[in-house]
C-alpha positions in Angstrom: 0.0 -0.3 0.1 1.4 3.3 -0.8 0.8 6.1 1.6 2.8 9.3 3.1 3.4 11.0 6.4 4.9 13.8 7.8 8.0 14.3 10.3 7.3 16.3 13.2 8.5 16.2 16.7 6.0 16.8 19.4 8.7 19.8 20.7 7.9 21.6 17.3 4.3 22.2 17.5 2.9 25.6 18.5 1.5 25.3 21.9 1.7 28.0 25.4 4.2 27.4 28.0 7.1 27.2 25.9 7.3 24.0 24.1 5.5 21.7 21.8 2.8 19.4 24.1 -0.1 16.8 23.9 -2.3 20.2 23.6 -5.1 21.5 21.3 -2.6 22.7 18.8 -1.5 18.9 18.7 -5.0 17.8 18.1 -5.1 20.6 15.1 -2.0 19.1 13.6 -3.6 15.6 13.6 -6.6 17.7 11.4 -3.9 19.0 9.3 -2.6 15.7 8.7 -6.0 14.5 8.1 -6.6 17.5 5.5 -3.4 16.7 4.0 -4.5 12.9 2.9 -1.6 11.8 5.3 -1.9 8.6 6.6 1.9 8.7 9.2 2.5 10.9 11.5 6.4 10.1 12.7 7.6 11.9 15.8 11.3 11.7 17.4 11.8 9.7 20.5 9.1 10.9 23.5 11.7 10.0 26.6 12.9 12.3 29.2 15.7 14.5 28.0 18.4 15.6 30.1 21.9 17.4 29.5 21.9 18.4 25.7 18.2 18.1 25.5 18.5 15.4 22.9 15.6 12.8 22.8 18.4 10.1 21.8 20.1 10.3 25.1 17.3 9.6 27.4 17.0 9.0 31.5 14.5 5.7 30.7 13.9 3.9 27.6 10.2 3.7 28.8 9.2 6.8 30.5 7.8 9.7 28.8 8.7 13.7 28.7 7.2 15.5 31.3 7.6 18.4 29.3 4.7 17.0 26.9 1.9 16.8 29.4 -0.7 19.5 28.2 -0.6 22.1 31.5 -4.5 23.5 29.8 -6.1 19.9 30.2 -4.5 19.8 34.0 -6.2 23.3 34.1 -9.4 22.0 32.8 -9.4 18.8 34.9 -8.6 21.0 38.0 -5.4 20.6 39.1 -4.1 23.4 38.3 -5.1 27.2 37.8 -4.4 29.5 34.7 -2.3 31.5 37.4 -0.4 29.1 38.3 1.0 28.5 34.7 1.4 32.5 34.2 3.5 32.9 37.1 6.3 31.2 35.7 8.6 31.9 32.9 8.5 29.4 29.7 10.4 31.5 27.3 9.2 34.0 24.8 10.0 32.7 21.7 7.6 31.1 19.9 9.7 30.0 17.0 12.3 28.2 19.8 12.6 26.0 23.2 14.2 27.8 25.9 15.1 24.4 27.6 16.4 25.9 30.8 13.5 28.1 31.2 10.8 25.1 30.3 13.2 22.8 32.8 13.0 25.6 35.4 9.2 26.5 35.1 7.6 22.9 33.9 8.7 21.1 37.3 7.5 23.6 39.3 4.1 23.7 37.7 3.6 20.1 37.5 4.6 19.7 41.5 1.8 22.0 42.2 -0.7 20.1 39.8 0.4 17.0 41.9 0.0 18.3 45.4 -3.6 19.2 44.0 -4.3 15.9 42.6 -4.5 13.7 45.7 -3.1 11.0 43.1 -2.4 8.5 46.0 -6.5 7.8 46.0 -6.9 7.4 42.7 -7.8 3.9 41.1 -6.9 4.1 38.0 -3.5 5.9 39.0 -2.9 2.6 40.9 -3.8 0.6 38.2 -1.3 2.5 35.9 1.5 1.7 38.4 0.7 -1.8 38.8 0.6 -2.4 35.3 4.0 -0.3 34.7 5.8 -1.3 37.8 8.5 -3.3 36.0 10.1 -0.2 34.7 8.0 2.8 36.5 9.3 2.3 40.3 12.9 2.2 39.3 12.8 5.2 37.2 10.9 7.4 39.8 13.6 6.1 42.2 16.3 6.8 40.1 15.3 10.4 39.4 14.5 11.2 43.0 18.0 10.0 44.1 19.4 11.6 41.0 18.1 14.8 42.2 19.3 14.6 45.7 23.1 14.1 44.4 22.6 17.6 42.3 21.5 15.8 38.9 24.7 14.0 38.7 24.8 10.6 36.7 24.5 7.2 39.0 27.7 6.3 38.0 29.2 9.2 40.5 26.5 8.5 43.3 27.3 7.1 46.8 28.6 3.2 46.3 25.7 1.3 48.1 22.9 3.2 46.1 25.0 2.9 42.8 25.3 -0.5 43.1 21.6 -0.8 44.5 22.2 -2.5 47.7 18.9 -3.4 49.1 19.4 -1.9 52.5 20.1 1.3 50.4 17.2 1.3 48.0 14.7 0.7 51.0 16.2 3.9 52.8 16.1 6.1 49.6 12.8 4.9 48.7 11.3 6.0 52.5 13.5 9.4 51.9 12.1 10.2 48.9 8.5 8.7 49.1 7.1 12.2 48.2 9.4 12.8 45.0 8.7 9.3 43.9 4.8 9.4 43.8 5.6 13.1 41.9 7.4 11.2 39.4 5.1 8.2 39.3 2.3 11.2 38.9 3.8 12.8 35.6 4.2 9.4 33.9 0.5 9.0 34.5 -0.4 12.2 33.1 2.0 11.6 30.4 0.4 8.5 29.6 -3.0 9.4 29.8 -2.7 12.2 27.6 -0.5 10.7 24.9 -3.3 8.0 24.5 -5.9 10.2 24.3 -3.9 12.0 21.4 -2.8 8.8 19.9 -6.6 7.6 19.8 -7.6 10.8 18.0 -5.2 10.2 15.3 -5.6 6.3 14.7 -9.5 7.7 14.8 -9.0 9.5 11.8 -6.6 6.4 10.1 -3.2 8.2 11.1 -0.8 5.7 12.2 1.9 7.4 14.8 5.6 6.3 14.0 7.8 6.1 16.9 11.3 6.5 17.1 14.0 4.6 19.4 17.6 4.9 19.8 19.1 0.9 19.9 20.9 2.2 22.8 20.0 3.6 26.2 21.9 6.4 27.8 24.5 5.6 30.6 23.0 7.9 32.4 19.9 6.2 32.8 17.3 4.2 34.9 17.8 1.5 32.4 21.4 1.1 33.0 21.3 1.4 36.6 18.6 -0.5 37.6 19.4 -3.3 35.2 23.3 -3.7 35.2 23.5 -7.4 34.2 22.3 -6.5 30.2 25.1 -4.0 29.6 29.0 -4.3 29.6 29.7 -3.3 32.8 32.0 -4.4 35.6 32.0 -5.5 39.2 31.7 -1.2 39.6 29.3 -0.6 37.4 31.9 0.7 35.0 31.5 0.4 31.3 34.1 -1.8 30.1 33.6 -0.7 26.5 30.7 2.1 24.9 29.1 2.7 21.6 30.2 4.8 18.9 31.0 5.0 14.9 34.4 4.4 13.4 35.9 7.7 11.5 34.5 7.9 8.1 34.5 10.8 5.3 32.4 13.2 7.8 34.6 12.6 10.8 38.5 11.9 10.8 38.2 10.6 14.7 34.7 9.1 14.7 31.9 9.4 16.7 31.8 8.5 20.4 28.4 8.3 21.6 29.1 6.6 25.0 26.3 4.6 25.4 26.9 1.3 27.3 27.1 -2.1 25.0 24.6 -4.7 25.2 26.0 -8.3 26.6 24.5 -10.0 24.0 25.2 -13.5 25.3 23.0 -12.3 28.3 20.2 -11.3 26.4 20.3 -14.6 24.7 20.1 -16.4 27.7 16.9 -14.7 29.0 15.4 -15.2 25.5 15.8 -11.4 24.8 13.4 -10.5 27.7 14.4 -7.1 28.6 14.0 -6.4 24.6 10.4 -8.3 24.2 9.5 -6.0 27.4 10.8 -2.6 25.7 9.5 -3.1 22.1 5.8 -4.4 23.9 5.7 -1.5 25.4 6.6 0.6 22.1 3.5 -1.1 20.6 1.3 0.4 23.9 2.8 4.0 22.5 3.0 3.7 18.7 1.7 2.0 15.7 5.2 1.5 13.7 8.5 1.8 15.3 11.6 3.1 13.8 14.8 1.7 15.1 17.6 3.8 15.1 21.4 2.4 14.1 19.7 -0.8 12.5 23.5 -2.0 12.0 24.0 -2.5 15.2 22.0 -5.8 15.7 24.2 -6.9 12.9 27.8 -5.8 14.4 28.2 -3.0 17.0 31.4 -1.0 17.0 33.0 -1.1 20.4 35.1 1.8 22.0 37.5 1.2 25.0 35.7 3.2 28.0 37.7 6.5 28.3 39.1 6.6 25.2 38.3 10.4 24.2 37.9 9.4 20.4 36.5 6.7 18.5 39.5 5.8 16.9 40.6 2.6 18.9 37.2 1.0 18.5 36.6 -2.7 16.6 33.8 -4.7 15.1 31.9 -7.3 17.3 29.0 -9.2 16.1 25.4 -8.5 17.5 22.5 -10.8 18.0 21.6 -10.8 14.2 18.5 -12.3 12.9 18.1 -14.3 16.4 16.6 -11.5 18.4 13.9 -10.7 15.6 12.9 -14.5 15.4 12.3 -13.8 19.6 10.4 -10.6 19.1 8.2 -12.2 15.8 7.5 -15.6 18.2 6.3 -13.3 21.5 4.9 -10.1 19.7 3.4 -11.5 16.5 3.8 -9.5 13.1 5.2 -6.0 13.8 5.8 -3.0 12.3 9.1 -1.5 12.0 11.3 0.6 10.2 15.0 -0.1 9.7 17.2 2.8 9.9 19.9 1.3 8.0 21.6 4.6 6.8 25.8 4.9 6.1 28.2 2.5 5.1 26.4 -1.1 4.9 28.3 -4.4 4.8 26.8 -7.4 3.1 25.7 -9.0 6.2 23.3 -6.0 7.5 21.9 -5.8 3.9 21.3 -9.6 4.5 20.0 -9.0 8.2 17.2 -5.7 7.2 16.1 -8.1 3.9 15.7 -11.1 6.1 13.5 -9.3 8.8 11.5 -7.8 5.9 11.4 -4.5 7.5 12.1 -1.7 4.9 15.3 0.2 5.2 15.6 4.3 4.4 16.4 6.2 1.7 17.6 10.0 2.2 17.2 12.2 -0.9 20.0 14.5 0.2 22.2 11.6 0.5 21.7 11.0 -3.5 23.3 13.5 -5.5 26.8 12.6 -4.8 28.6 13.6 -8.2 31.6 11.3 -7.5 29.6 8.0 -7.3 26.4 6.2 -8.4 24.3 6.4 -5.4 21.5 3.5 -3.8 19.4 6.7 -2.6 18.5 8.0 -6.4 14.9 6.9 -7.3 15.5 4.7 -9.9 17.4 2.1 -7.4 14.8 2.1 -5.0 12.6 -1.0 -4.5 9.1 -0.9 -3.1 9.8 -1.8 0.3 11.2 1.0 1.5 10.9 4.4 3.4 12.0 7.7 1.6 12.6 11.3 2.9 13.7 14.3 1.6 15.7 14.5 5.1 15.5 13.3 8.6 16.1 15.1 12.0 19.6 14.9 11.3 20.0 16.8 8.4 19.7 20.4 7.2 16.2 21.5 5.6 16.2 21.2 1.7 15.8 24.5 0.9 19.2 25.4 3.4 21.1 22.1 1.9 20.6 22.8 -1.9 21.8 26.3 -1.6 25.1 25.2 0.1 25.3 22.0 -2.7 29.1 21.9 -4.3 28.8 22.7 -7.9 29.2 19.3 -9.5 27.0 17.8 -6.7 24.2 20.8 -7.7 24.7 20.0 -11.2 23.9 16.2 -10.8 20.6 17.3 -9.2 19.5 19.4 -11.7 20.6 17.1 -14.6 18.7 14.3 -12.3 15.6 16.3 -11.4 15.3 18.5 -14.3 15.5 21.7 -11.9 15.1 25.1 -14.0 14.1 27.1 -11.0 15.1 27.4 -7.8 12.0 29.1 -6.4 10.5 26.5 -4.1 12.9 24.0 -4.9 11.5 22.1 -1.8 8.9 21.2 -4.1 11.3 19.3 -6.8 12.5 17.0 -4.0 9.2 16.5 -2.4 7.6 15.7 -5.8 11.0 12.9 -6.1 9.9 11.5 -3.1 6.2 11.1 -3.8 6.3 9.8 -7.3 9.2 7.4 -6.5 8.2 3.5 -6.2 8.6 3.5 -2.5 5.4 2.1 -0.6 6.1 4.9 2.4 7.3 8.9 1.5 7.6 10.8 4.6 8.4 14.7 4.5 9.6 16.6 7.6 7.2 19.4 8.2 10.2 22.1 7.9 10.6 21.1 4.2 6.8 21.4 3.5 6.9 24.7 5.2 9.7 25.8 2.6 12.1 26.6 5.4 15.9 27.6 5.8 18.5 26.5 8.1 17.1 28.5 11.1 14.4 25.5 11.5 17.5 23.0 11.6 16.5 20.1 14.1 20.0 18.8 14.8 23.3 18.9 13.8 25.0 15.8 14.9 27.9 16.1 17.4 27.3 19.4 18.0 26.0 20.8 21.5 23.8 24.1 22.5 21.6 24.8 19.2 19.9 21.4 18.7 16.2 20.2 18.9 15.1 23.8 19.7 13.0 24.6 16.3 9.3 25.0 16.7 6.3 25.9 14.1 4.9 28.9 13.6 1.3 29.1 15.1 -0.5 29.6 11.9 2.1 27.9 9.6 -0.6 24.6 8.8 -2.9 26.5 6.3 -5.9 25.0 4.4 -4.2 25.8 1.1 -0.8 24.1 2.3 -3.2 21.1 2.9 -4.9 21.1 -0.2 -1.7 21.7 -1.9 -0.1 18.4 0.1 -3.1 16.4 -0.9 -3.0 17.2 -4.5 0.2 15.8 -4.7 -0.1 12.9 -2.6 -3.4 11.9 -4.8 -1.4 12.4 -7.5 1.0 9.6 -6.9 -1.2 7.4 -5.6 -0.7 7.9 -2.2 -4.5 9.3 -0.3 
């Protein structure tokens, strides 16, 4: 089935109080998707973010970001007053998230809502806690303890709680009982509001494409609560961490710093943790995009403590074994395999064996030095084509900065005669391709420049901030998109 969708982070939705949330504007965005004839809304990971604000380095692979809880809904439900919210400074730039202001204001307001909630008497909440006990209790305790250590990573906590000695765990649970309940309250509200928004989208026949990083963060409840799953020593220090080898983009490679999985142990448990993780994803999303899919075939292991990725080496991953286990337990699941970058024959075989569609990025297609798999005439139908991803510049900005020979190739290939509305040439190319699924970033439909770029990999301080202007989703734009997806059989 041919279909199309839009890539748009929840944080980028225009809404009151500094950052996009599950607010009435999010419902309006779903209405826009419906008008535009879209079947998919692809988002970025929904987890709670920390230093650097990257949704790909989250404090938990299960928990949701409390920034996305809609405060106006909490006002309607009587947990907050408008005065509570107006008294806080969430930042005043409607086109950019000020994370420091959001961080300082959001938890203050949410704590007021929690105090007004008598949540511990709410049967629905208690049921939620029971159902999610396998991750929620650890996460809430982890956040409370983390705050008591001034936000430091758990690897720097006192040894007794760092190593989760039962006496210490019990003592901290007692000491921070109120704060633990506050974090459970946040997760309850997050899930309740997100499920309502997802149900609204599904009711309009729009599926949610979620996004999960293959790895979890070192500074996360997952690593602290389950050290046996990762390559850590007896003191819970990593022995090796994740990254990418040196390549044309980076002479020293990429040092991500995530703990690596102890795949032998996962195999012995029948991939129990992975099955729980992926099963939980399907409570939140309809389709799951797995970032760095290559890591299941082989993963790059860098000695812990190294300052670059130069001394790493490749190790075998679990291969198809993990997908056999997932399919046996969860049945047919819809997955998009992020298979970008240099691919070995074995990873190509793995993606093919799973049957999951891989990704094609048009911005990677126009390399005049060599024939590219990303050029549309090389696609098979079982793939997902994008003009660009959250890691790419917007198409307008990218095209403006293309070198002369690559631009010459693009002009020749796409028959470009004018740079006016250049993004539509690339959108048309994606939508007209044989790829079953085409996903276009919202920034490209809006024709925005580099100011709307979501992320520049390996940089800190300017990423994940872009927000769409409140009046951007016009009926004219929806009709233009709808006409084009109809023309290319994706309606």
